N, CA, C, O and the ligand as a Tripos MOL2 file, in Angstrom:
@<TRIPOS>MOLECULE
protein
  233   231    59     0     0
PROTEIN
NO_CHARGES

@<TRIPOS>ATOM
      1 N           0.7990   -1.2090   -0.0100 N.3       1 MET1
      2 CA         -0.0510   -0.0220   -0.0440 C.3       1 MET1
      3 C           0.9250    1.2640    0.0030 C.2       1 MET1
      4 O           1.9710    1.3080    0.6500 O.2       1 MET1
      5 N           0.4280    2.2480   -0.7530 N.am      2 PHE2
      6 CA          1.2100    3.5050   -0.8410 C.3       2 PHE2
      7 C           0.1720    4.6590   -0.5520 C.2       2 PHE2
      8 O          -1.0200    4.5880   -0.8510 O.2       2 PHE2
      9 N           0.7670    5.7060    0.0540 N.am      3 VAL3
     10 CA         -0.0760    6.9410    0.3470 C.3       3 VAL3
     11 C           0.3850    8.0170   -0.5580 C.2       3 VAL3
     12 O           1.5850    8.2870   -0.6270 O.2       3 VAL3
     13 N          -0.5240    8.6610   -1.2700 N.am      4 ILE4
     14 CA         -0.3390    9.8770   -2.0960 C.3       4 ILE4
     15 C          -1.2410   11.0470   -1.6200 C.2       4 ILE4
     16 O          -2.2380   10.8320   -0.9320 O.2       4 ILE4
     17 N          -0.8860   12.2180   -1.9840 N.am      5 ASP5
     18 CA         -1.7060   13.3340   -1.8010 C.3       5 ASP5
     19 C          -2.3270   13.6170   -3.1440 C.2       5 ASP5
     20 O          -1.6020   14.1250   -4.0000 O.2       5 ASP5
     21 N          -3.6280   13.3390   -3.4390 N.am      6 CYS6
     22 CA         -4.2140   13.4660   -4.7490 C.3       6 CYS6
     23 C          -4.7880   14.8850   -4.8230 C.2       6 CYS6
     24 O          -5.5950   15.2740   -3.9780 O.2       6 CYS6
     25 N          -4.3860   15.6310   -5.8010 N.am      7 PRO7
     26 CA         -4.9750   17.0780   -5.8850 C.3       7 PRO7
     27 C          -6.3800   16.9470   -6.5130 C.2       7 PRO7
     28 O          -7.1910   17.8500   -6.3030 O.2       7 PRO7
     29 N          -6.6980   15.9510   -7.2200 N.am      8 ALA8
     30 CA         -8.1310   15.8010   -7.7880 C.3       8 ALA8
     31 C          -9.1120   15.3820   -6.7070 C.2       8 ALA8
     32 O         -10.2390   15.8750   -6.6720 O.2       8 ALA8
     33 N          -8.6920   14.4590   -5.8040 N.am      9 HIS9
     34 CA         -9.5690   14.1360   -4.7050 C.3       9 HIS9
     35 C          -9.4430   15.1860   -3.5830 C.2       9 HIS9
     36 O         -10.2910   15.2360   -2.6920 O.2       9 HIS9
     37 N          -8.4380   15.9860   -3.6190 N.am     10 ARG10
     38 CA         -8.1140   16.8680   -2.4930 C.3      10 ARG10
     39 C          -8.1410   16.1920   -1.1790 C.2      10 ARG10
     40 O          -8.6950   16.6450   -0.1770 O.2      10 ARG10
     41 N          -7.4100   14.9110   -1.2710 N.am     11 ALA11
     42 CA         -7.3970   14.0970   -0.1120 C.3      11 ALA11
     43 C          -6.0790   13.1900   -0.1770 C.2      11 ALA11
     44 O          -5.4070   13.0950   -1.2040 O.2      11 ALA11
     45 N          -5.7960   12.5810    0.9360 N.am     12 ARG12
     46 CA         -4.7450   11.6450    0.9610 C.3      12 ARG12
     47 C          -5.3440   10.3240    0.5960 C.2      12 ARG12
     48 O          -6.3290    9.9120    1.2090 O.2      12 ARG12
     49 N          -4.7930    9.6400   -0.3770 N.am     13 MET13
     50 CA         -5.3370    8.3300   -0.8360 C.3      13 MET13
     51 C          -4.4080    7.2540   -0.5390 C.2      13 MET13
     52 O          -3.1910    7.4350   -0.5650 O.2      13 MET13
     53 N          -4.9750    6.0770   -0.2410 N.am     14 ILE14
     54 CA         -4.1880    4.8230   -0.1160 C.3      14 ILE14
     55 C          -4.4230    4.0020   -1.3190 C.2      14 ILE14
     56 O          -5.5440    3.6380   -1.6750 O.2      14 ILE14
     57 N          -3.2500    3.7050   -1.9730 N.am     15 LEU15
     58 CA         -3.2640    2.9870   -3.1690 C.3      15 LEU15
     59 C          -2.6160    1.6110   -3.0110 C.2      15 LEU15
     60 O          -1.5470    1.5230   -2.4070 O.2      15 LEU15
     61 N          -3.2360    0.4970   -3.5430 N.am     16 PRO16
     62 CA         -2.5220   -0.7630   -3.5240 C.3      16 PRO16
     63 C          -1.4200   -0.9470   -4.6420 C.2      16 PRO16
     64 O          -1.3420   -0.1410   -5.5690 O.2      16 PRO16
     65 N          -0.6280   -1.9570   -4.5370 N.am     17 VAL17
     66 CA          0.3540   -2.2250   -5.4730 C.3      17 VAL17
     67 C          -0.1950   -2.3210   -6.8190 C.2      17 VAL17
     68 O           0.5220   -2.0290   -7.7750 O.2      17 VAL17
     69 N          -1.5180   -2.7410   -7.0020 N.am     18 GLU18
     70 CA         -1.9960   -2.8840   -8.3820 C.3      18 GLU18
     71 C          -2.1770   -1.5440   -9.0990 C.2      18 GLU18
     72 O          -2.4800   -1.5140  -10.2920 O.2      18 GLU18
     73 N          -1.9930   -0.4360   -8.3750 N.am     19 ARG19
     74 CA         -2.0610    0.8360   -9.0420 C.3      19 ARG19
     75 C          -0.7220    1.4520   -9.5280 C.2      19 ARG19
     76 O          -0.6310    2.5780  -10.0160 O.2      19 ARG19
     77 N           0.3160    0.5810   -9.3390 N.am     20 ILE20
     78 CA          1.6700    1.0460   -9.8370 C.3      20 ILE20
     79 C           1.6690    1.0020  -11.3490 C.2      20 ILE20
     80 O           1.3170   -0.0170  -11.9440 O.2      20 ILE20
     81 N           2.0580    2.0920  -11.9720 N.am     21 ARG21
     82 CA          2.0560    2.1730  -13.5070 C.3      21 ARG21
     83 C           3.5380    2.2060  -13.9460 C.2      21 ARG21
     84 O           3.8310    1.9800  -15.1200 O.2      21 ARG21
     85 N           4.4760    2.4850  -13.0140 N.am     22 GLY22
     86 CA          5.8890    2.5120  -13.4860 C.3      22 GLY22
     87 C           6.7640    2.4380  -12.2950 C.2      22 GLY22
     88 O           6.3970    2.8980  -11.2140 O.2      22 GLY22
     89 N           7.9520    1.8500  -12.4740 N.am     23 LEU23
     90 CA          8.8730    1.6150  -11.3830 C.3      23 LEU23
     91 C          10.2900    1.8750  -12.0470 C.2      23 LEU23
     92 O          10.6600    1.3410  -13.0930 O.2      23 LEU23
     93 N          11.0430    2.7850  -11.2800 N.am     24 HIS24
     94 CA         12.3490    3.0840  -11.8960 C.3      24 HIS24
     95 C          13.3450    2.9740  -10.6670 C.2      24 HIS24
     96 O          13.1710    3.6140   -9.6290 O.2      24 HIS24
     97 N          14.3020    2.1880  -10.8560 N.am     25 ASN25
     98 CA         15.4450    2.1020   -9.8430 C.3      25 ASN25
     99 C          16.4530    3.2260  -10.1550 C.2      25 ASN25
    100 O          17.0220    3.3130  -11.2430 O.2      25 ASN25
    101 N          16.6300    4.0490   -9.1670 N.am     26 THR26
    102 CA         17.6880    5.0260   -9.4080 C.3      26 THR26
    103 C          18.5780    5.0850   -8.1720 C.2      26 THR26
    104 O          18.3530    4.4290   -7.1550 O.2      26 THR26
    105 N          19.6500    5.9560   -8.3380 N.am     27 ASP27
    106 CA         20.5610    6.1640   -7.2070 C.3      27 ASP27
    107 C          19.8820    6.8460   -5.9970 C.2      27 ASP27
    108 O          20.2860    6.6830   -4.8460 O.2      27 ASP27
    109 N          18.8070    7.6340   -6.3340 N.am     28 ALA28
    110 CA         18.0720    8.3540   -5.2790 C.3      28 ALA28
    111 C          17.0030    7.3920   -4.5860 C.2      28 ALA28
    112 O          16.3320    7.7760   -3.6280 O.2      28 ALA28
    113 N          16.9030    6.2330   -5.0830 N.am     29 GLY29
    114 CA         15.8600    5.4380   -4.5360 C.3      29 GLY29
    115 C          14.9550    4.7590   -5.6270 C.2      29 GLY29
    116 O          15.3000    4.7290   -6.8080 O.2      29 GLY29
    117 N          13.8520    4.2510   -5.1970 N.am     30 ILE30
    118 CA         12.8900    3.6310   -6.2110 C.3      30 ILE30
    119 C          11.8040    4.7100   -6.5000 C.2      30 ILE30
    120 O          11.1440    5.1870   -5.5770 O.2      30 ILE30
    121 N          11.6330    5.0800   -7.7800 N.am     31 LEU31
    122 CA         10.6710    6.0170   -8.2190 C.3      31 LEU31
    123 C           9.4770    5.2850   -8.7650 C.2      31 LEU31
    124 O           9.6030    4.5030   -9.7080 O.2      31 LEU31
    125 N           8.3000    5.5290   -8.1780 N.am     32 LEU32
    126 CA          7.1180    4.9700   -8.5370 C.3      32 LEU32
    127 C           6.0820    5.8950   -9.0950 C.2      32 LEU32
    128 O           5.7820    6.9710   -8.5780 O.2      32 LEU32
    129 N           5.4930    5.3410  -10.3170 N.am     33 ASP33
    130 CA          4.3410    6.0990  -10.8330 C.3      33 ASP33
    131 C           3.1010    5.4180  -10.3850 C.2      33 ASP33
    132 O           2.8840    4.2790  -10.7980 O.2      33 ASP33
    133 N           2.2340    6.0220   -9.5500 N.am     34 LEU34
    134 CA          1.0800    5.4920   -8.9590 C.3      34 LEU34
    135 C          -0.1820    6.1680   -9.6570 C.2      34 LEU34
    136 O          -0.2510    7.3930   -9.7560 O.2      34 LEU34
    137 N          -1.0920    5.3940  -10.0940 N.am     35 GLU35
    138 CA         -2.3840    5.9230  -10.7190 C.3      35 GLU35
    139 C          -3.4260    5.9180   -9.6190 C.2      35 GLU35
    140 O          -3.7270    4.8550   -9.0750 O.2      35 GLU35
    141 N          -3.9860    7.0590   -9.2750 N.am     36 CYS36
    142 CA         -5.0890    7.0830   -8.3940 C.3      36 CYS36
    143 C          -6.3790    6.6290   -9.0490 C.2      36 CYS36
    144 O          -6.4240    6.5250  -10.2750 O.2      36 CYS36
    145 N          -7.4260    6.3550   -8.2920 N.am     37 TYR37
    146 CA         -8.7050    5.8180   -8.8570 C.3      37 TYR37
    147 C          -9.2750    6.8050   -9.7750 C.2      37 TYR37
    148 O         -10.0220    6.3980  -10.6650 O.2      37 TYR37
    149 N          -8.9920    8.1700   -9.6570 N.am     38 CYS38
    150 CA         -9.5060    9.1530  -10.5020 C.3      38 CYS38
    151 C          -8.7580    9.4070  -11.7640 C.2      38 CYS38
    152 O          -9.1890   10.1880  -12.6120 O.2      38 CYS38
    153 N          -7.5670    8.7120  -11.9020 N.am     39 GLY39
    154 CA         -6.8320    8.8940  -13.0920 C.3      39 GLY39
    155 C          -5.5050    9.7300  -12.8800 C.2      39 GLY39
    156 O          -4.5540    9.6740  -13.6600 O.2      39 GLY39
    157 N          -5.5430   10.4780  -11.7900 N.am     40 HIS40
    158 CA         -4.2650   11.1970  -11.5650 C.3      40 HIS40
    159 C          -3.0950   10.2830  -11.2300 C.2      40 HIS40
    160 O          -3.2120    9.3420  -10.4450 O.2      40 HIS40
    161 N          -1.9100   10.6090  -11.8820 N.am     41 VAL41
    162 CA         -0.7440    9.7960  -11.7190 C.3      41 VAL41
    163 C           0.1800   10.5600  -10.8300 C.2      41 VAL41
    164 O           0.6320   11.6570  -11.1570 O.2      41 VAL41
    165 N           0.4710    9.9270   -9.6250 N.am     42 ALA42
    166 CA          1.3120   10.5750   -8.6950 C.3      42 ALA42
    167 C           2.7290    9.9170   -8.7990 C.2      42 ALA42
    168 O           2.8230    8.7460   -9.1680 O.2      42 ALA42
    169 N           3.8700   10.6830   -8.4670 N.am     43 HIS43
    170 CA          5.2300   10.2180   -8.5440 C.3      43 HIS43
    171 C           5.6860   10.2480   -7.0950 C.2      43 HIS43
    172 O           5.6660   11.2900   -6.4400 O.2      43 HIS43
    173 N           6.1190    9.0270   -6.5850 N.am     44 ILE44
    174 CA          6.7130    9.0740   -5.2470 C.3      44 ILE44
    175 C           7.9290    8.3220   -5.2750 C.2      44 ILE44
    176 O           8.1330    7.4880   -6.1580 O.2      44 ILE44
    177 N           8.8570    8.5960   -4.2420 N.am     45 ARG45
    178 CA          9.9860    7.9030   -4.0110 C.3      45 ARG45
    179 C           9.9200    7.0620   -2.8720 C.2      45 ARG45
    180 O           9.4200    7.4850   -1.8300 O.2      45 ARG45
    181 N          10.4140    5.8110   -2.9760 N.am     46 THR46
    182 CA         10.3870    4.9330   -1.9130 C.3      46 THR46
    183 C          11.6840    4.1390   -1.8800 C.2      46 THR46
    184 O          12.5580    4.3500   -2.7210 O.2      46 THR46
    185 N          11.8210    3.2230   -0.9150 N.am     47 GLY47
    186 CA         13.1560    2.4890   -0.8290 C.3      47 GLY47
    187 C          14.1750    3.3350   -0.2240 C.2      47 GLY47
    188 O          13.9080    4.4680    0.1750 O.2      47 GLY47
    189 N          15.3610    2.8060   -0.1440 N.am     48 ARG48
    190 CA         16.4600    3.5630    0.3580 C.3      48 ARG48
    191 C          17.2950    4.1010   -0.7310 C.2      48 ARG48
    192 O          17.4440    3.4510   -1.7660 O.2      48 ARG48
    193 N          17.8240    5.1980   -0.5650 N.am     49 ALA49
    194 CA         18.8120    5.9460   -1.4730 C.3      49 ALA49
    195 C          20.0880    5.0260   -1.3570 C.2      49 ALA49
    196 O          20.4530    4.4820   -0.3150 O.2      49 ALA49
    197 N          20.6710    4.9400   -2.5070 N.am     50 ARG50
    198 CA         22.0430    4.1440   -2.5450 C.3      50 ARG50
    199 C          22.9500    4.8690   -1.6440 C.2      50 ARG50
    200 O          23.1400    6.0790   -1.7740 O.2      50 ARG50
    201 N          23.5250    4.1480   -0.7180 N.am     51 THR51
    202 CA         24.5850    4.8320    0.2400 C.3      51 THR51
    203 C          25.9560    4.4710   -0.2740 C.2      51 THR51
    204 O          26.1280    3.3770   -0.8120 O.2      51 THR51
    205 N          26.9690    5.3650   -0.1290 N.am     52 PRO52
    206 CA         28.2980    5.0020   -0.5860 C.3      52 PRO52
    207 C          28.8980    3.7900    0.2870 C.2      52 PRO52
    208 O          28.5750    3.5900    1.4580 O.2      52 PRO52
    209 N          29.6930    3.1120   -0.3440 N.am     53 ALA53
    210 CA         30.2730    1.9910    0.2340 C.3      53 ALA53
    211 C          31.1540    2.4720    1.4830 C.2      53 ALA53
    212 O          31.7390    3.5510    1.3990 O.2      53 ALA53
    213 N          31.2460    1.7780    2.5080 N.am     54 PRO54
    214 CA         32.1040    2.1930    3.6020 C.3      54 PRO54
    215 C          33.6040    2.1820    3.2570 C.2      54 PRO54
    216 O          34.0840    1.4050    2.4300 O.2      54 PRO54
    217 N          34.3130    3.0970    3.9460 N.am     55 PRO55
    218 CA         35.7520    3.1790    3.5710 C.3      55 PRO55
    219 C          36.4600    1.8650    3.8490 C.2      55 PRO55
    220 O          36.0930    1.1320    4.7680 O.2      55 PRO55
    221 N          37.4850    1.5710    3.0420 N.am     56 LEU56
    222 CA         38.2740    0.3350    3.1580 C.3      56 LEU56
    223 C          39.1960    0.5820    4.3350 C.2      56 LEU56
    224 O          39.7700    1.6660    4.4360 O.2      56 LEU56
    225 N          39.3710   -0.4530    5.2960 N.am     57 ILE57
    226 CA         40.2360   -0.4210    6.4020 C.3      57 ILE57
    227 C          41.5310   -0.9670    6.0420 C.2      57 ILE57
    228 O          41.5650   -2.1460    5.6910 O.2      57 ILE57
    229 N          42.6570   -0.2540    6.0790 N.am     58 HIS58
    230 CA         43.9620   -0.6540    5.7130 C.3      58 HIS58
    231 C          44.6700   -1.2770    6.9130 C.2      58 HIS58
    232 O          45.8230   -1.6930    6.8020 O.2      58 HIS58
    233 ZN         -7.5550   10.7870   -6.9330 Zn       59 ZN59
@<TRIPOS>BOND
     1     1     2 1
     2     2     3 1
     3     3     4 2
     4     3     5 am
     5     5     6 1
     6     6     7 1
     7     7     8 2
     8     7     9 am
     9     9    10 1
    10    10    11 1
    11    11    12 2
    12    11    13 am
    13    13    14 1
    14    14    15 1
    15    15    16 2
    16    15    17 am
    17    17    18 1
    18    18    19 1
    19    19    20 2
    20    19    21 am
    21    21    22 1
    22    22    23 1
    23    23    24 2
    24    23    25 am
    25    25    26 1
    26    26    27 1
    27    27    28 2
    28    27    29 am
    29    29    30 1
    30    30    31 1
    31    31    32 2
    32    31    33 am
    33    33    34 1
    34    34    35 1
    35    35    36 2
    36    35    37 am
    37    37    38 1
    38    38    39 1
    39    39    40 2
    40    39    41 am
    41    41    42 1
    42    42    43 1
    43    43    44 2
    44    43    45 am
    45    45    46 1
    46    46    47 1
    47    47    48 2
    48    47    49 am
    49    49    50 1
    50    50    51 1
    51    51    52 2
    52    51    53 am
    53    53    54 1
    54    54    55 1
    55    55    56 2
    56    55    57 am
    57    57    58 1
    58    58    59 1
    59    59    60 2
    60    59    61 am
    61    61    62 1
    62    62    63 1
    63    63    64 2
    64    63    65 am
    65    65    66 1
    66    66    67 1
    67    67    68 2
    68    67    69 am
    69    69    70 1
    70    70    71 1
    71    71    72 2
    72    71    73 am
    73    73    74 1
    74    74    75 1
    75    75    76 2
    76    75    77 am
    77    77    78 1
    78    78    79 1
    79    79    80 2
    80    79    81 am
    81    81    82 1
    82    82    83 1
    83    83    84 2
    84    83    85 am
    85    85    86 1
    86    86    87 1
    87    87    88 2
    88    87    89 am
    89    89    90 1
    90    90    91 1
    91    91    92 2
    92    91    93 am
    93    93    94 1
    94    94    95 1
    95    95    96 2
    96    95    97 am
    97    97    98 1
    98    98    99 1
    99    99   100 2
   100    99   101 am
   101   101   102 1
   102   102   103 1
   103   103   104 2
   104   103   105 am
   105   105   106 1
   106   106   107 1
   107   107   108 2
   108   107   109 am
   109   109   110 1
   110   110   111 1
   111   111   112 2
   112   111   113 am
   113   113   114 1
   114   114   115 1
   115   115   116 2
   116   115   117 am
   117   117   118 1
   118   118   119 1
   119   119   120 2
   120   119   121 am
   121   121   122 1
   122   122   123 1
   123   123   124 2
   124   123   125 am
   125   125   126 1
   126   126   127 1
   127   127   128 2
   128   127   129 am
   129   129   130 1
   130   130   131 1
   131   131   132 2
   132   131   133 am
   133   133   134 1
   134   134   135 1
   135   135   136 2
   136   135   137 am
   137   137   138 1
   138   138   139 1
   139   139   140 2
   140   139   141 am
   141   141   142 1
   142   142   143 1
   143   143   144 2
   144   143   145 am
   145   145   146 1
   146   146   147 1
   147   147   148 2
   148   147   149 am
   149   149   150 1
   150   150   151 1
   151   151   152 2
   152   151   153 am
   153   153   154 1
   154   154   155 1
   155   155   156 2
   156   155   157 am
   157   157   158 1
   158   158   159 1
   159   159   160 2
   160   159   161 am
   161   161   162 1
   162   162   163 1
   163   163   164 2
   164   163   165 am
   165   165   166 1
   166   166   167 1
   167   167   168 2
   168   167   169 am
   169   169   170 1
   170   170   171 1
   171   171   172 2
   172   171   173 am
   173   173   174 1
   174   174   175 1
   175   175   176 2
   176   175   177 am
   177   177   178 1
   178   178   179 1
   179   179   180 2
   180   179   181 am
   181   181   182 1
   182   182   183 1
   183   183   184 2
   184   183   185 am
   185   185   186 1
   186   186   187 1
   187   187   188 2
   188   187   189 am
   189   189   190 1
   190   190   191 1
   191   191   192 2
   192   191   193 am
   193   193   194 1
   194   194   195 1
   195   195   196 2
   196   195   197 am
   197   197   198 1
   198   198   199 1
   199   199   200 2
   200   199   201 am
   201   201   202 1
   202   202   203 1
   203   203   204 2
   204   203   205 am
   205   205   206 1
   206   206   207 1
   207   207   208 2
   208   207   209 am
   209   209   210 1
   210   210   211 1
   211   211   212 2
   212   211   213 am
   213   213   214 1
   214   214   215 1
   215   215   216 2
   216   215   217 am
   217   217   218 1
   218   218   219 1
   219   219   220 2
   220   219   221 am
   221   221   222 1
   222   222   223 1
   223   223   224 2
   224   223   225 am
   225   225   226 1
   226   226   227 1
   227   227   228 2
   228   227   229 am
   229   229   230 1
   230   230   231 1
   231   231   232 2
@<TRIPOS>SUBSTRUCTURE
     1 MET1         2 RESIDUE 1 A MET
     2 PHE2         6 RESIDUE 1 A PHE
     3 VAL3        10 RESIDUE 1 A VAL
     4 ILE4        14 RESIDUE 1 A ILE
     5 ASP5        18 RESIDUE 1 A ASP
     6 CYS6        22 RESIDUE 1 A CYS
     7 PRO7        26 RESIDUE 1 A PRO
     8 ALA8        30 RESIDUE 1 A ALA
     9 HIS9        34 RESIDUE 1 A HIS
    10 ARG10       38 RESIDUE 1 A ARG
    11 ALA11       42 RESIDUE 1 A ALA
    12 ARG12       46 RESIDUE 1 A ARG
    13 MET13       50 RESIDUE 1 A MET
    14 ILE14       54 RESIDUE 1 A ILE
    15 LEU15       58 RESIDUE 1 A LEU
    16 PRO16       62 RESIDUE 1 A PRO
    17 VAL17       66 RESIDUE 1 A VAL
    18 GLU18       70 RESIDUE 1 A GLU
    19 ARG19       74 RESIDUE 1 A ARG
    20 ILE20       78 RESIDUE 1 A ILE
    21 ARG21       82 RESIDUE 1 A ARG
    22 GLY22       86 RESIDUE 1 A GLY
    23 LEU23       90 RESIDUE 1 A LEU
    24 HIS24       94 RESIDUE 1 A HIS
    25 ASN25       98 RESIDUE 1 A ASN
    26 THR26      102 RESIDUE 1 A THR
    27 ASP27      106 RESIDUE 1 A ASP
    28 ALA28      110 RESIDUE 1 A ALA
    29 GLY29      114 RESIDUE 1 A GLY
    30 ILE30      118 RESIDUE 1 A ILE
    31 LEU31      122 RESIDUE 1 A LEU
    32 LEU32      126 RESIDUE 1 A LEU
    33 ASP33      130 RESIDUE 1 A ASP
    34 LEU34      134 RESIDUE 1 A LEU
    35 GLU35      138 RESIDUE 1 A GLU
    36 CYS36      142 RESIDUE 1 A CYS
    37 TYR37      146 RESIDUE 1 A TYR
    38 CYS38      150 RESIDUE 1 A CYS
    39 GLY39      154 RESIDUE 1 A GLY
    40 HIS40      158 RESIDUE 1 A HIS
    41 VAL41      162 RESIDUE 1 A VAL
    42 ALA42      166 RESIDUE 1 A ALA
    43 HIS43      170 RESIDUE 1 A HIS
    44 ILE44      174 RESIDUE 1 A ILE
    45 ARG45      178 RESIDUE 1 A ARG
    46 THR46      182 RESIDUE 1 A THR
    47 GLY47      186 RESIDUE 1 A GLY
    48 ARG48      190 RESIDUE 1 A ARG
    49 ALA49      194 RESIDUE 1 A ALA
    50 ARG50      198 RESIDUE 1 A ARG
    51 THR51      202 RESIDUE 1 A THR
    52 PRO52      206 RESIDUE 1 A PRO
    53 ALA53      210 RESIDUE 1 A ALA
    54 PRO54      214 RESIDUE 1 A PRO
    55 PRO55      218 RESIDUE 1 A PRO
    56 LEU56      222 RESIDUE 1 A LEU
    57 ILE57      226 RESIDUE 1 A ILE
    58 HIS58      230 RESIDUE 1 A HIS
    59 ZN59       233 GROUP 0 **** ****
């Protein structure tokens, strides 16, 4: 389940995974395109941003 702020509904909406229309893995995290029941497509970021590798210990 995902929460979006839908401007058409003027409300916070809870959307199930079935409403995912796009998924992009990026260094900034996972970008999701979610389609609300009204047709509005919201873009949210989820997951963890890629963190740099810890320094090597010599
Ligand atoms: Zn909506």
